[in-house]
N, C-alpha and C positions, 0 to 999 in steps of 0.2 A: 386060245388067238389071242396073244398077247395083247397086254391092258393098255398099250401103248396107242393099239392099233384100232381099238374098241370105240366106236366116234358115242361121243355122252348126249348129240343131241340128235333126235334120228325124231324122221315126220313122216305118217303115212296116209296114201289115199288107199281105203281097202272099198277098192271096188270089186263086185260081180258076185255077189250076194242075190241078185233074181235072177242070174243066169245061173249060178247054180240050184235054185230053188226048179226052175223051170228045165232043168237037164234030170231033174228028178222028179219032175210029176206033180211037186210039190208048189204050196202059195208062196208067194213073193211077202210076204207075212213072214211063215217059215225059214226062208228066206232073209231075215231080218233079225230074226231068235236065233241064228245061229249066227250070224255076224255078228253083234252079241255075245256070246258064245269064247268066239275066238278074240272078239278086245278085249276081254278080260282072262283070255287064255297067255294073251302075248304079252300085255301088260305083269302081271303075272315071270317072266320069263326076261322079260325085261328088267326088272328088279332084281333077280336074282344076277344078271351077265351084267350089272353094273350100269347101267344107260342111267341117265340123269334127267333126259328131258323126255317124254315124245305124247307128240302129237296126231290125233286121228281129225279127221274129216270124218263129220256122221252127216252130217243136210250140208247142198253148198245154198245160195240164192238161186243158182238154174235149173235145182231139184221145187221149185213151185209146177215146175210148167206138168209134175208129173201129175193121174187122176188126186183129186181130191179126196176117195176115200180111203187108197193107199198111203197116201202124207199123216190123216189122221191118226190110218194105223200103227203108224209109225212113231210119230207122239203120244201116242197112247204105252207105247210098248218101251220106249225111253224113260218116260216117266217113273214106268213100273220095273226098269232093270236099275235107274238108276238110286231106287229107291231101296231094293234089294241088296244090288250088289256094290255101295259103296258103303257100308259099316266092314262088307271081308275087304277091300281097298284098304283102309281107314287102319283096318287089324295091323296090315303090315308097313306102313306108313307110307302110303300113298297121297300124295296133296293134289285133288281134282281139283280144277278150272278149265271157264267153259268160255271161249270167244266168238265172236259174233256178234249178232243179233241173239235176244232173245223178247220180244215184245211179241213177237207174231206169230210163236209158239201155241200158245194160248196158255189158263194159268198152272194147272199142274203141274205145266211141265216146267214153268221158270220157276215152280213153288222148290220142287225136288232139286230142283239146280241149284237155285241158296241153300240148299241142304248141306247136300251133297259140300260145297266149298266150303262150307262154318264148320263141319263136324272137322274137316280135313286142314283144315286150315292152318297147323301149327304139327304136320307130317313135314319130314323133309327126305327121306331115306326115296323117293324122287315123285317129281309134278308128272301130269297125265293133260294135256290141255284137248277140250275137247270141243272143234271149229263147228258149234251149231248154226244155221244162216247166213253161212258165213260165205265170204267173195271177195278175194283179193282186190280185186276191180272197186268194189263199194269201200272193201276198205283203205284204199288210196286216195281214190275221190274226195273220203270224208276228212283224212287229216290236211288233205290239202286246200279244203274251205275254210280248215281250221287253221292255214303254216303264216306263220307271219315274220317268216323272215329267219335265216340261220342256214347250219350247216345240218346233214344227214341226221347227226345225235336227237337234232332240235326236229326237226323230220319224225323218226320214228317215236319218237315222245311219245305223236299225234295218234299211233297204227295202233289198233284192238287186243295190241299179243301186249297188252304191260307183262316184264316178267320173263319171258320168253326170251329162251335165246335162238341162234339161227343156227335153224337145223344142219350139221353135216353132213347128215346123208338123209336123202327123201328117197320111199321107197312105194310102188305101188305096184297092184297085183291086176291081173285077168289079163293080161300080156298088151292090153292100153297104150303107146308112149306116148305121154303127154300131162300136163299139168292141174289141166283145169281146172285154171284160176285160184290155184291153194298155195299160199304162202308168194304171189311174187316176187316180193319187197323181201321177206326174208332168207328166201331161196336161191337167190343171187350167187352164190356161190357155192352151195349145194351140190356135194355129189348123189346122184342119179342112180338109182337101180328099181329096173321092169323085171318082172317077174310072172308066170303065166299061168300060174294058180290064181284061181275064184279065190276070193278072199275067205269066205268060209272053210279054207281047202289051205288055207297060208299057216302054215305050224311052226311048232319050235324048231324044227330044224331048219324051211326054207327063209325065217329070221335068221337063223345062226348064216346061216350063208348069204344072205344080204351083206353081216352086216363083215364079215370075210372079204366080199369083196370089196368094202369098203377098204378093207385095211392094206390090199394092194394096189391104189390109189393112190396118186402125187398129189396134196392137194398148193398149188402156187399159186394160187388170188393177182395171176395177170402177171409174176414173175416170170422167171426161167432157170427152175433145175438145174444141178448138176449134170452135162453129160457126159458120156461117157468115153475114153481116149480110142482110138483108131491104130493100130499098126503103135503103137508104145506112144502114136501124138498126140494131144492135147488137141479137145473139135473147141474153136474159138468160139464164146459168146455173144 
């Protein structure tokens, strides 16, 4: 793929872990563990492919409706995996940042998030944003309460994604075709790619194919692309 066609900023709704586990007779916890393995694999691939920022949806504000036992198991797994995986990501130059809320996930998870951010703060090869207890509507409402006038730049500064660029490409796995309250402001002009794979099955080839799909898109931001002539006559814009 030509470097010019590669998106610099990518976001992923990593959906389908529970369905993946259930189809194999495994527990939902096993699905979450497989999902975490896929996250590490695709971060590594993204580094090698030259992506500058990767944003992943780990837990949404709507996910609180899930059974409490599942939530507690997920939070414990996240704390454990952040502690185990952060040094590996640090060694390859990845900076980790968490967006959303971290006051409702428990002390240990919040502590591991802080440790990971501190450990990787000076890294510059790639940024990985992990959206935890995040909902775009909640983010926009919080910003609106603080907004005292100005334009888009002033409003954007109040959002909960400091230092994150708008994604060039947003991928969703598992065959679902919706944003599910993810980055509604930031994804206003993102190219969308929907994949059939359940997240634990989303391998490097699926990532590369998603990036290639982006490379064929024309990003006009409301403008008009040049139109090809018909029978030698130019088509008016």
